[in-house]
mmCIF file of the C-alpha atoms, coordinates in Angstrom:
data_MODEL
# 
_entry.id   MODEL 
# 
loop_
_atom_site.group_PDB 
_atom_site.id 
_atom_site.type_symbol 
_atom_site.label_atom_id 
_atom_site.label_alt_id 
_atom_site.label_comp_id 
_atom_site.label_asym_id 
_atom_site.label_entity_id 
_atom_site.label_seq_id 
_atom_site.pdbx_PDB_ins_code 
_atom_site.Cartn_x 
_atom_site.Cartn_y 
_atom_site.Cartn_z 
_atom_site.occupancy 
_atom_site.B_iso_or_equiv 
_atom_site.pdbx_formal_charge 
_atom_site.auth_seq_id 
_atom_site.auth_comp_id 
_atom_site.auth_asym_id 
_atom_site.auth_atom_id 
_atom_site.pdbx_PDB_model_num 
ATOM 1   C CA . UNK A 1 1   ? 16.449 -0.676  -32.575 1.00 0.00 ? 1   UNK A CA 1 
ATOM 2   C CA . UNK A 1 2   ? 16.516 -3.518  -34.814 1.00 0.00 ? 2   UNK A CA 1 
ATOM 3   C CA . UNK A 1 3   ? 19.558 -2.261  -36.561 1.00 0.00 ? 3   UNK A CA 1 
ATOM 4   C CA . UNK A 1 4   ? 21.304 -1.603  -33.102 1.00 0.00 ? 4   UNK A CA 1 
ATOM 5   C CA . UNK A 1 5   ? 20.875 -5.284  -32.002 1.00 0.00 ? 5   UNK A CA 1 
ATOM 6   C CA . UNK A 1 6   ? 22.021 -6.473  -35.374 1.00 0.00 ? 6   UNK A CA 1 
ATOM 7   C CA . UNK A 1 7   ? 25.204 -4.346  -34.836 1.00 0.00 ? 7   UNK A CA 1 
ATOM 8   C CA . UNK A 1 8   ? 25.673 -5.706  -31.451 1.00 0.00 ? 8   UNK A CA 1 
ATOM 9   C CA . UNK A 1 9   ? 25.375 -9.422  -32.747 1.00 0.00 ? 9   UNK A CA 1 
ATOM 10  C CA . UNK A 1 10  ? 27.973 -8.836  -35.046 1.00 0.00 ? 10  UNK A CA 1 
ATOM 11  C CA . UNK A 1 11  ? 30.622 -7.706  -32.669 1.00 0.00 ? 11  UNK A CA 1 
ATOM 12  C CA . UNK A 1 12  ? 33.565 -9.920  -31.505 1.00 0.00 ? 12  UNK A CA 1 
ATOM 13  C CA . UNK A 1 13  ? 34.823 -10.347 -28.019 1.00 0.00 ? 13  UNK A CA 1 
ATOM 14  C CA . UNK A 1 14  ? 37.654 -8.200  -28.720 1.00 0.00 ? 14  UNK A CA 1 
ATOM 15  C CA . UNK A 1 15  ? 35.577 -5.444  -30.248 1.00 0.00 ? 15  UNK A CA 1 
ATOM 16  C CA . UNK A 1 16  ? 33.147 -5.613  -27.214 1.00 0.00 ? 16  UNK A CA 1 
ATOM 17  C CA . UNK A 1 17  ? 36.237 -5.499  -25.036 1.00 0.00 ? 17  UNK A CA 1 
ATOM 18  C CA . UNK A 1 18  ? 37.546 -2.243  -26.555 1.00 0.00 ? 18  UNK A CA 1 
ATOM 19  C CA . UNK A 1 19  ? 34.096 -0.618  -26.247 1.00 0.00 ? 19  UNK A CA 1 
ATOM 20  C CA . UNK A 1 20  ? 33.995 -1.333  -22.547 1.00 0.00 ? 20  UNK A CA 1 
ATOM 21  C CA . UNK A 1 21  ? 37.308 -0.167  -21.908 1.00 0.00 ? 21  UNK A CA 1 
ATOM 22  C CA . UNK A 1 22  ? 36.809 2.867   -24.206 1.00 0.00 ? 22  UNK A CA 1 
ATOM 23  C CA . UNK A 1 23  ? 33.585 3.840   -21.938 1.00 0.00 ? 23  UNK A CA 1 
ATOM 24  C CA . UNK A 1 24  ? 35.414 3.114   -18.794 1.00 0.00 ? 24  UNK A CA 1 
ATOM 25  C CA . UNK A 1 25  ? 37.998 5.479   -19.776 1.00 0.00 ? 25  UNK A CA 1 
ATOM 26  C CA . UNK A 1 26  ? 35.523 8.252   -20.533 1.00 0.00 ? 26  UNK A CA 1 
ATOM 27  C CA . UNK A 1 27  ? 33.830 7.825   -17.245 1.00 0.00 ? 27  UNK A CA 1 
ATOM 28  C CA . UNK A 1 28  ? 36.993 7.776   -15.306 1.00 0.00 ? 28  UNK A CA 1 
ATOM 29  C CA . UNK A 1 29  ? 38.258 10.948  -17.056 1.00 0.00 ? 29  UNK A CA 1 
ATOM 30  C CA . UNK A 1 30  ? 34.824 12.682  -16.546 1.00 0.00 ? 30  UNK A CA 1 
ATOM 31  C CA . UNK A 1 31  ? 34.991 11.725  -12.824 1.00 0.00 ? 31  UNK A CA 1 
ATOM 32  C CA . UNK A 1 32  ? 38.712 13.228  -12.360 1.00 0.00 ? 32  UNK A CA 1 
ATOM 33  C CA . UNK A 1 33  ? 37.368 16.634  -14.123 1.00 0.00 ? 33  UNK A CA 1 
ATOM 34  C CA . UNK A 1 34  ? 34.127 16.733  -11.944 1.00 0.00 ? 34  UNK A CA 1 
ATOM 35  C CA . UNK A 1 35  ? 36.475 15.998  -8.548  1.00 0.00 ? 35  UNK A CA 1 
ATOM 36  C CA . UNK A 1 36  ? 38.895 18.612  -9.961  1.00 0.00 ? 36  UNK A CA 1 
ATOM 37  C CA . UNK A 1 37  ? 36.154 21.482  -10.617 1.00 0.00 ? 37  UNK A CA 1 
ATOM 38  C CA . UNK A 1 38  ? 34.597 20.511  -7.119  1.00 0.00 ? 38  UNK A CA 1 
ATOM 39  C CA . UNK A 1 39  ? 37.753 20.922  -5.380  1.00 0.00 ? 39  UNK A CA 1 
ATOM 40  C CA . UNK A 1 40  ? 38.743 24.283  -7.208  1.00 0.00 ? 40  UNK A CA 1 
ATOM 41  C CA . UNK A 1 41  ? 35.080 25.713  -6.876  1.00 0.00 ? 41  UNK A CA 1 
ATOM 42  C CA . UNK A 1 42  ? 33.928 24.630  -3.355  1.00 0.00 ? 42  UNK A CA 1 
ATOM 43  C CA . UNK A 1 43  ? 37.177 23.907  -1.350  1.00 0.00 ? 43  UNK A CA 1 
ATOM 44  C CA . UNK A 1 44  ? 37.416 26.315  1.595   1.00 0.00 ? 44  UNK A CA 1 
ATOM 45  C CA . UNK A 1 45  ? 40.730 28.416  2.202   1.00 0.00 ? 45  UNK A CA 1 
ATOM 46  C CA . UNK A 1 46  ? 41.729 30.645  5.124   1.00 0.00 ? 46  UNK A CA 1 
ATOM 47  C CA . UNK A 1 47  ? 44.825 32.911  5.359   1.00 0.00 ? 47  UNK A CA 1 
ATOM 48  C CA . UNK A 1 48  ? 45.813 34.203  9.026   1.00 0.00 ? 48  UNK A CA 1 
ATOM 49  C CA . UNK A 1 49  ? 48.183 36.842  9.629   1.00 0.00 ? 49  UNK A CA 1 
ATOM 50  C CA . UNK A 1 50  ? 49.519 37.799  13.248  1.00 0.00 ? 50  UNK A CA 1 
ATOM 51  C CA . UNK A 1 51  ? 50.814 41.304  14.217  1.00 0.00 ? 51  UNK A CA 1 
ATOM 52  C CA . UNK A 1 52  ? 51.651 42.579  17.812  1.00 0.00 ? 52  UNK A CA 1 
ATOM 53  C CA . UNK A 1 53  ? 52.652 46.151  19.050  1.00 0.00 ? 53  UNK A CA 1 
ATOM 54  C CA . UNK A 1 54  ? 53.319 46.993  22.639  1.00 0.00 ? 54  UNK A CA 1 
ATOM 55  C CA . UNK A 1 55  ? 53.565 50.485  24.551  1.00 0.00 ? 55  UNK A CA 1 
ATOM 56  C CA . UNK A 1 56  ? 54.717 51.197  28.011  1.00 0.00 ? 56  UNK A CA 1 
ATOM 57  C CA . UNK A 1 57  ? 51.884 52.201  30.533  1.00 0.00 ? 57  UNK A CA 1 
ATOM 58  C CA . UNK A 1 58  ? 52.605 53.151  34.203  1.00 0.00 ? 58  UNK A CA 1 
ATOM 59  C CA . UNK A 1 59  ? 55.537 50.940  34.673  1.00 0.00 ? 59  UNK A CA 1 
ATOM 60  C CA . UNK A 1 60  ? 53.736 47.900  32.801  1.00 0.00 ? 60  UNK A CA 1 
ATOM 61  C CA . UNK A 1 61  ? 53.726 46.909  29.170  1.00 0.00 ? 61  UNK A CA 1 
ATOM 62  C CA . UNK A 1 62  ? 50.348 46.934  27.241  1.00 0.00 ? 62  UNK A CA 1 
ATOM 63  C CA . UNK A 1 63  ? 50.560 44.562  24.194  1.00 0.00 ? 63  UNK A CA 1 
ATOM 64  C CA . UNK A 1 64  ? 48.107 44.414  21.380  1.00 0.00 ? 64  UNK A CA 1 
ATOM 65  C CA . UNK A 1 65  ? 47.829 41.376  19.181  1.00 0.00 ? 65  UNK A CA 1 
ATOM 66  C CA . UNK A 1 66  ? 45.864 41.594  15.961  1.00 0.00 ? 66  UNK A CA 1 
ATOM 67  C CA . UNK A 1 67  ? 44.722 38.778  14.106  1.00 0.00 ? 67  UNK A CA 1 
ATOM 68  C CA . UNK A 1 68  ? 43.549 39.004  10.385  1.00 0.00 ? 68  UNK A CA 1 
ATOM 69  C CA . UNK A 1 69  ? 41.393 36.101  8.857   1.00 0.00 ? 69  UNK A CA 1 
ATOM 70  C CA . UNK A 1 70  ? 40.853 36.352  5.035   1.00 0.00 ? 70  UNK A CA 1 
ATOM 71  C CA . UNK A 1 71  ? 38.530 33.845  3.241   1.00 0.00 ? 71  UNK A CA 1 
ATOM 72  C CA . UNK A 1 72  ? 40.597 32.770  0.267   1.00 0.00 ? 72  UNK A CA 1 
ATOM 73  C CA . UNK A 1 73  ? 38.179 30.260  -0.820  1.00 0.00 ? 73  UNK A CA 1 
ATOM 74  C CA . UNK A 1 74  ? 35.047 30.432  -3.180  1.00 0.00 ? 74  UNK A CA 1 
ATOM 75  C CA . UNK A 1 75  ? 32.588 29.360  -0.633  1.00 0.00 ? 75  UNK A CA 1 
ATOM 76  C CA . UNK A 1 76  ? 31.205 30.975  2.673   1.00 0.00 ? 76  UNK A CA 1 
ATOM 77  C CA . UNK A 1 77  ? 33.302 29.878  5.792   1.00 0.00 ? 77  UNK A CA 1 
ATOM 78  C CA . UNK A 1 78  ? 31.786 29.645  9.195   1.00 0.00 ? 78  UNK A CA 1 
ATOM 79  C CA . UNK A 1 79  ? 33.002 28.995  12.375  1.00 0.00 ? 79  UNK A CA 1 
ATOM 80  C CA . UNK A 1 80  ? 32.330 25.937  13.918  1.00 0.00 ? 80  UNK A CA 1 
ATOM 81  C CA . UNK A 1 81  ? 29.304 25.863  16.524  1.00 0.00 ? 81  UNK A CA 1 
ATOM 82  C CA . UNK A 1 82  ? 29.030 22.355  17.434  1.00 0.00 ? 82  UNK A CA 1 
ATOM 83  C CA . UNK A 1 83  ? 31.096 21.000  20.312  1.00 0.00 ? 83  UNK A CA 1 
ATOM 84  C CA . UNK A 1 84  ? 32.241 17.415  21.240  1.00 0.00 ? 84  UNK A CA 1 
ATOM 85  C CA . UNK A 1 85  ? 31.236 15.346  24.016  1.00 0.00 ? 85  UNK A CA 1 
ATOM 86  C CA . UNK A 1 86  ? 34.077 16.876  25.886  1.00 0.00 ? 86  UNK A CA 1 
ATOM 87  C CA . UNK A 1 87  ? 32.558 20.568  25.024  1.00 0.00 ? 87  UNK A CA 1 
ATOM 88  C CA . UNK A 1 88  ? 35.829 21.116  22.735  1.00 0.00 ? 88  UNK A CA 1 
ATOM 89  C CA . UNK A 1 89  ? 35.315 22.933  19.232  1.00 0.00 ? 89  UNK A CA 1 
ATOM 90  C CA . UNK A 1 90  ? 38.204 20.666  18.200  1.00 0.00 ? 90  UNK A CA 1 
ATOM 91  C CA . UNK A 1 91  ? 40.137 17.707  19.652  1.00 0.00 ? 91  UNK A CA 1 
ATOM 92  C CA . UNK A 1 92  ? 42.443 15.360  17.987  1.00 0.00 ? 92  UNK A CA 1 
ATOM 93  C CA . UNK A 1 93  ? 41.617 12.653  20.133  1.00 0.00 ? 93  UNK A CA 1 
ATOM 94  C CA . UNK A 1 94  ? 38.361 12.549  22.464  1.00 0.00 ? 94  UNK A CA 1 
ATOM 95  C CA . UNK A 1 95  ? 39.670 9.460   24.432  1.00 0.00 ? 95  UNK A CA 1 
ATOM 96  C CA . UNK A 1 96  ? 42.706 11.461  25.406  1.00 0.00 ? 96  UNK A CA 1 
ATOM 97  C CA . UNK A 1 97  ? 43.124 14.152  28.139  1.00 0.00 ? 97  UNK A CA 1 
ATOM 98  C CA . UNK A 1 98  ? 46.633 15.131  27.318  1.00 0.00 ? 98  UNK A CA 1 
ATOM 99  C CA . UNK A 1 99  ? 47.872 14.419  23.792  1.00 0.00 ? 99  UNK A CA 1 
ATOM 100 C CA . UNK A 1 100 ? 47.305 16.505  20.578  1.00 0.00 ? 100 UNK A CA 1 
ATOM 101 C CA . UNK A 1 101 ? 45.416 19.636  19.714  1.00 0.00 ? 101 UNK A CA 1 
ATOM 102 C CA . UNK A 1 102 ? 42.463 20.631  21.889  1.00 0.00 ? 102 UNK A CA 1 
ATOM 103 C CA . UNK A 1 103 ? 40.494 23.913  21.434  1.00 0.00 ? 103 UNK A CA 1 
ATOM 104 C CA . UNK A 1 104 ? 37.717 25.303  23.708  1.00 0.00 ? 104 UNK A CA 1 
ATOM 105 C CA . UNK A 1 105 ? 36.854 27.990  20.890  1.00 0.00 ? 105 UNK A CA 1 
ATOM 106 C CA . UNK A 1 106 ? 36.317 28.140  17.104  1.00 0.00 ? 106 UNK A CA 1 
ATOM 107 C CA . UNK A 1 107 ? 38.777 30.866  16.784  1.00 0.00 ? 107 UNK A CA 1 
ATOM 108 C CA . UNK A 1 108 ? 41.244 30.899  19.512  1.00 0.00 ? 108 UNK A CA 1 
ATOM 109 C CA . UNK A 1 109 ? 44.435 32.729  20.689  1.00 0.00 ? 109 UNK A CA 1 
ATOM 110 C CA . UNK A 1 110 ? 46.976 30.928  22.814  1.00 0.00 ? 110 UNK A CA 1 
ATOM 111 C CA . UNK A 1 111 ? 49.939 32.412  24.233  1.00 0.00 ? 111 UNK A CA 1 
ATOM 112 C CA . UNK A 1 112 ? 52.975 30.568  25.943  1.00 0.00 ? 112 UNK A CA 1 
ATOM 113 C CA . UNK A 1 113 ? 55.763 32.510  27.455  1.00 0.00 ? 113 UNK A CA 1 
ATOM 114 C CA . UNK A 1 114 ? 59.123 31.005  26.867  1.00 0.00 ? 114 UNK A CA 1 
ATOM 115 C CA . UNK A 1 115 ? 61.148 30.292  30.146  1.00 0.00 ? 115 UNK A CA 1 
ATOM 116 C CA . UNK A 1 116 ? 64.368 29.145  28.575  1.00 0.00 ? 116 UNK A CA 1 
ATOM 117 C CA . UNK A 1 117 ? 65.828 28.565  25.182  1.00 0.00 ? 117 UNK A CA 1 
ATOM 118 C CA . UNK A 1 118 ? 68.002 25.410  24.087  1.00 0.00 ? 118 UNK A CA 1 
ATOM 119 C CA . UNK A 1 119 ? 71.708 26.048  24.357  1.00 0.00 ? 119 UNK A CA 1 
ATOM 120 C CA . UNK A 1 120 ? 72.122 25.084  20.675  1.00 0.00 ? 120 UNK A CA 1 
ATOM 121 C CA . UNK A 1 121 ? 69.918 24.888  17.373  1.00 0.00 ? 121 UNK A CA 1 
ATOM 122 C CA . UNK A 1 122 ? 66.626 22.957  18.089  1.00 0.00 ? 122 UNK A CA 1 
ATOM 123 C CA . UNK A 1 123 ? 63.018 22.807  17.505  1.00 0.00 ? 123 UNK A CA 1 
ATOM 124 C CA . UNK A 1 124 ? 60.891 24.413  19.723  1.00 0.00 ? 124 UNK A CA 1 
ATOM 125 C CA . UNK A 1 125 ? 57.700 22.174  19.915  1.00 0.00 ? 125 UNK A CA 1 
ATOM 126 C CA . UNK A 1 126 ? 54.381 24.122  20.760  1.00 0.00 ? 126 UNK A CA 1 
ATOM 127 C CA . UNK A 1 127 ? 53.067 20.817  22.567  1.00 0.00 ? 127 UNK A CA 1 
ATOM 128 C CA . UNK A 1 128 ? 56.204 20.548  24.719  1.00 0.00 ? 128 UNK A CA 1 
ATOM 129 C CA . UNK A 1 129 ? 55.329 22.500  27.926  1.00 0.00 ? 129 UNK A CA 1 
ATOM 130 C CA . UNK A 1 130 ? 58.713 21.997  29.453  1.00 0.00 ? 130 UNK A CA 1 
ATOM 131 C CA . UNK A 1 131 ? 60.063 25.541  28.233  1.00 0.00 ? 131 UNK A CA 1 
ATOM 132 C CA . UNK A 1 132 ? 57.007 27.342  28.395  1.00 0.00 ? 132 UNK A CA 1 
ATOM 133 C CA . UNK A 1 133 ? 54.196 28.870  30.575  1.00 0.00 ? 133 UNK A CA 1 
ATOM 134 C CA . UNK A 1 134 ? 50.815 28.906  29.129  1.00 0.00 ? 134 UNK A CA 1 
ATOM 135 C CA . UNK A 1 135 ? 48.138 31.547  29.791  1.00 0.00 ? 135 UNK A CA 1 
ATOM 136 C CA . UNK A 1 136 ? 44.224 30.500  29.200  1.00 0.00 ? 136 UNK A CA 1 
ATOM 137 C CA . UNK A 1 137 ? 42.948 30.085  25.823  1.00 0.00 ? 137 UNK A CA 1 
ATOM 138 C CA . UNK A 1 138 ? 41.236 33.192  24.404  1.00 0.00 ? 138 UNK A CA 1 
ATOM 139 C CA . UNK A 1 139 ? 37.994 33.518  22.427  1.00 0.00 ? 139 UNK A CA 1 
ATOM 140 C CA . UNK A 1 140 ? 38.629 35.553  19.461  1.00 0.00 ? 140 UNK A CA 1 
ATOM 141 C CA . UNK A 1 141 ? 34.996 35.538  18.664  1.00 0.00 ? 141 UNK A CA 1 
ATOM 142 C CA . UNK A 1 142 ? 33.472 36.495  21.976  1.00 0.00 ? 142 UNK A CA 1 
ATOM 143 C CA . UNK A 1 143 ? 31.826 39.523  20.166  1.00 0.00 ? 143 UNK A CA 1 
ATOM 144 C CA . UNK A 1 144 ? 30.414 37.319  17.567  1.00 0.00 ? 144 UNK A CA 1 
ATOM 145 C CA . UNK A 1 145 ? 28.578 34.914  20.365  1.00 0.00 ? 145 UNK A CA 1 
ATOM 146 C CA . UNK A 1 146 ? 24.846 34.190  20.075  1.00 0.00 ? 146 UNK A CA 1 
ATOM 147 C CA . UNK A 1 147 ? 23.494 35.321  23.400  1.00 0.00 ? 147 UNK A CA 1 
ATOM 148 C CA . UNK A 1 148 ? 21.049 32.337  23.606  1.00 0.00 ? 148 UNK A CA 1 
ATOM 149 C CA . UNK A 1 149 ? 23.360 29.499  22.765  1.00 0.00 ? 149 UNK A CA 1 
ATOM 150 C CA . UNK A 1 150 ? 26.557 31.186  23.777  1.00 0.00 ? 150 UNK A CA 1 
ATOM 151 C CA . UNK A 1 151 ? 28.164 29.516  20.659  1.00 0.00 ? 151 UNK A CA 1 
ATOM 152 C CA . UNK A 1 152 ? 29.709 31.637  18.067  1.00 0.00 ? 152 UNK A CA 1 
ATOM 153 C CA . UNK A 1 153 ? 27.634 32.949  15.074  1.00 0.00 ? 153 UNK A CA 1 
ATOM 154 C CA . UNK A 1 154 ? 30.347 34.184  12.779  1.00 0.00 ? 154 UNK A CA 1 
ATOM 155 C CA . UNK A 1 155 ? 30.993 33.847  8.908   1.00 0.00 ? 155 UNK A CA 1 
ATOM 156 C CA . UNK A 1 156 ? 33.066 35.242  6.124   1.00 0.00 ? 156 UNK A CA 1 
ATOM 157 C CA . UNK A 1 157 ? 32.092 35.394  2.482   1.00 0.00 ? 157 UNK A CA 1 
ATOM 158 C CA . UNK A 1 158 ? 34.618 34.820  -0.028  1.00 0.00 ? 158 UNK A CA 1 
ATOM 159 C CA . UNK A 1 159 ? 37.344 37.573  -0.348  1.00 0.00 ? 159 UNK A CA 1 
ATOM 160 C CA . UNK A 1 160 ? 36.273 38.833  3.007   1.00 0.00 ? 160 UNK A CA 1 
ATOM 161 C CA . UNK A 1 161 ? 39.055 39.846  5.750   1.00 0.00 ? 161 UNK A CA 1 
ATOM 162 C CA . UNK A 1 162 ? 38.376 40.267  9.488   1.00 0.00 ? 162 UNK A CA 1 
ATOM 163 C CA . UNK A 1 163 ? 40.647 41.890  11.869  1.00 0.00 ? 163 UNK A CA 1 
ATOM 164 C CA . UNK A 1 164 ? 40.389 40.647  15.375  1.00 0.00 ? 164 UNK A CA 1 
ATOM 165 C CA . UNK A 1 165 ? 42.114 42.320  18.159  1.00 0.00 ? 165 UNK A CA 1 
ATOM 166 C CA . UNK A 1 166 ? 43.214 41.347  21.791  1.00 0.00 ? 166 UNK A CA 1 
ATOM 167 C CA . UNK A 1 167 ? 44.684 43.817  24.211  1.00 0.00 ? 167 UNK A CA 1 
ATOM 168 C CA . UNK A 1 168 ? 46.850 42.141  26.865  1.00 0.00 ? 168 UNK A CA 1 
ATOM 169 C CA . UNK A 1 169 ? 49.103 43.207  29.845  1.00 0.00 ? 169 UNK A CA 1 
ATOM 170 C CA . UNK A 1 170 ? 52.164 40.864  29.584  1.00 0.00 ? 170 UNK A CA 1 
ATOM 171 C CA . UNK A 1 171 ? 55.325 40.915  31.267  1.00 0.00 ? 171 UNK A CA 1 
ATOM 172 C CA . UNK A 1 172 ? 58.762 41.299  29.210  1.00 0.00 ? 172 UNK A CA 1 
ATOM 173 C CA . UNK A 1 173 ? 59.891 38.393  27.476  1.00 0.00 ? 173 UNK A CA 1 
ATOM 174 C CA . UNK A 1 174 ? 59.608 36.317  24.281  1.00 0.00 ? 174 UNK A CA 1 
ATOM 175 C CA . UNK A 1 175 ? 56.159 34.470  23.516  1.00 0.00 ? 175 UNK A CA 1 
ATOM 176 C CA . UNK A 1 176 ? 54.807 31.795  21.239  1.00 0.00 ? 176 UNK A CA 1 
ATOM 177 C CA . UNK A 1 177 ? 51.468 32.821  20.016  1.00 0.00 ? 177 UNK A CA 1 
ATOM 178 C CA . UNK A 1 178 ? 49.086 30.505  18.061  1.00 0.00 ? 178 UNK A CA 1 
ATOM 179 C CA . UNK A 1 179 ? 45.794 31.405  16.239  1.00 0.00 ? 179 UNK A CA 1 
ATOM 180 C CA . UNK A 1 180 ? 43.372 28.645  15.377  1.00 0.00 ? 180 UNK A CA 1 
ATOM 181 C CA . UNK A 1 181 ? 40.293 28.470  13.249  1.00 0.00 ? 181 UNK A CA 1 
ATOM 182 C CA . UNK A 1 182 ? 37.825 25.655  13.147  1.00 0.00 ? 182 UNK A CA 1 
ATOM 183 C CA . UNK A 1 183 ? 35.232 25.758  10.332  1.00 0.00 ? 183 UNK A CA 1 
ATOM 184 C CA . UNK A 1 184 ? 31.725 24.320  10.569  1.00 0.00 ? 184 UNK A CA 1 
ATOM 185 C CA . UNK A 1 185 ? 32.118 21.625  7.920   1.00 0.00 ? 185 UNK A CA 1 
ATOM 186 C CA . UNK A 1 186 ? 31.456 18.022  9.309   1.00 0.00 ? 186 UNK A CA 1 
ATOM 187 C CA . UNK A 1 187 ? 34.649 15.916  9.773   1.00 0.00 ? 187 UNK A CA 1 
ATOM 188 C CA . UNK A 1 188 ? 36.675 18.900  11.160  1.00 0.00 ? 188 UNK A CA 1 
ATOM 189 C CA . UNK A 1 189 ? 38.708 19.079  7.807   1.00 0.00 ? 189 UNK A CA 1 
ATOM 190 C CA . UNK A 1 190 ? 38.385 22.812  8.001   1.00 0.00 ? 190 UNK A CA 1 
ATOM 191 C CA . UNK A 1 191 ? 41.050 23.688  10.564  1.00 0.00 ? 191 UNK A CA 1 
ATOM 192 C CA . UNK A 1 192 ? 43.667 26.080  10.253  1.00 0.00 ? 192 UNK A CA 1 
ATOM 193 C CA . UNK A 1 193 ? 46.483 27.659  12.675  1.00 0.00 ? 193 UNK A CA 1 
ATOM 194 C CA . UNK A 1 194 ? 49.420 29.721  12.760  1.00 0.00 ? 194 UNK A CA 1 
ATOM 195 C CA . UNK A 1 195 ? 52.067 30.222  14.999  1.00 0.00 ? 195 UNK A CA 1 
ATOM 196 C CA . UNK A 1 196 ? 54.144 33.201  15.516  1.00 0.00 ? 196 UNK A CA 1 
ATOM 197 C CA . UNK A 1 197 ? 56.952 34.683  17.941  1.00 0.00 ? 197 UNK A CA 1 
ATOM 198 C CA . UNK A 1 198 ? 56.521 38.096  19.587  1.00 0.00 ? 198 UNK A CA 1 
ATOM 199 C CA . UNK A 1 199 ? 58.915 39.834  21.930  1.00 0.00 ? 199 UNK A CA 1 
ATOM 200 C CA . UNK A 1 200 ? 57.450 42.148  24.822  1.00 0.00 ? 200 UNK A CA 1 
ATOM 201 C CA . UNK A 1 201 ? 59.942 44.630  25.813  1.00 0.00 ? 201 UNK A CA 1 
ATOM 202 C CA . UNK A 1 202 ? 60.521 45.758  29.467  1.00 0.00 ? 202 UNK A CA 1 
ATOM 203 C CA . UNK A 1 203 ? 58.704 48.725  30.372  1.00 0.00 ? 203 UNK A CA 1 
ATOM 204 C CA . UNK A 1 204 ? 61.049 51.897  30.354  1.00 0.00 ? 204 UNK A CA 1 
# 
């Protein structure tokens, strides 16, 4: 202890500055490595795939939409069970009734039938309802509902894939379909969605 104190008293201000800068560099590098390890080890990830098929049945068309959810992270992924004060699983802005993303269910399927296409090249905005007729939001996890709380009790272990299917009776036309999954992590940073286009043929 005495020798350490003697060594410290012999340091010049420049030596002390170099020591502080070196220590700060080591701490900073360690923090970066910890963050990198944490993100690669604990960050959640989800892949969403959408497929559809249709068959004619008694002058109508039966359409089946299959949604595949795959946990590509290294941690368990659980569907959000909490609800906002407006009883949504997710909403961009709790103060607005019209703007942004709003989901009643933790895993939802929403469908919009296109009623018209632009005359030229254009982006078809999901949130623009001028060219589409919306169907009610469908709960993809209705079979995983807690009978007491009526909230989803669903999770996926790392590497697991779940297939969720929805049979629908749809008229012929072109539809936009959107699948959304909201995880149970606080802060709503576990939010994934995917949009696809499907075509329902006219019954033969």
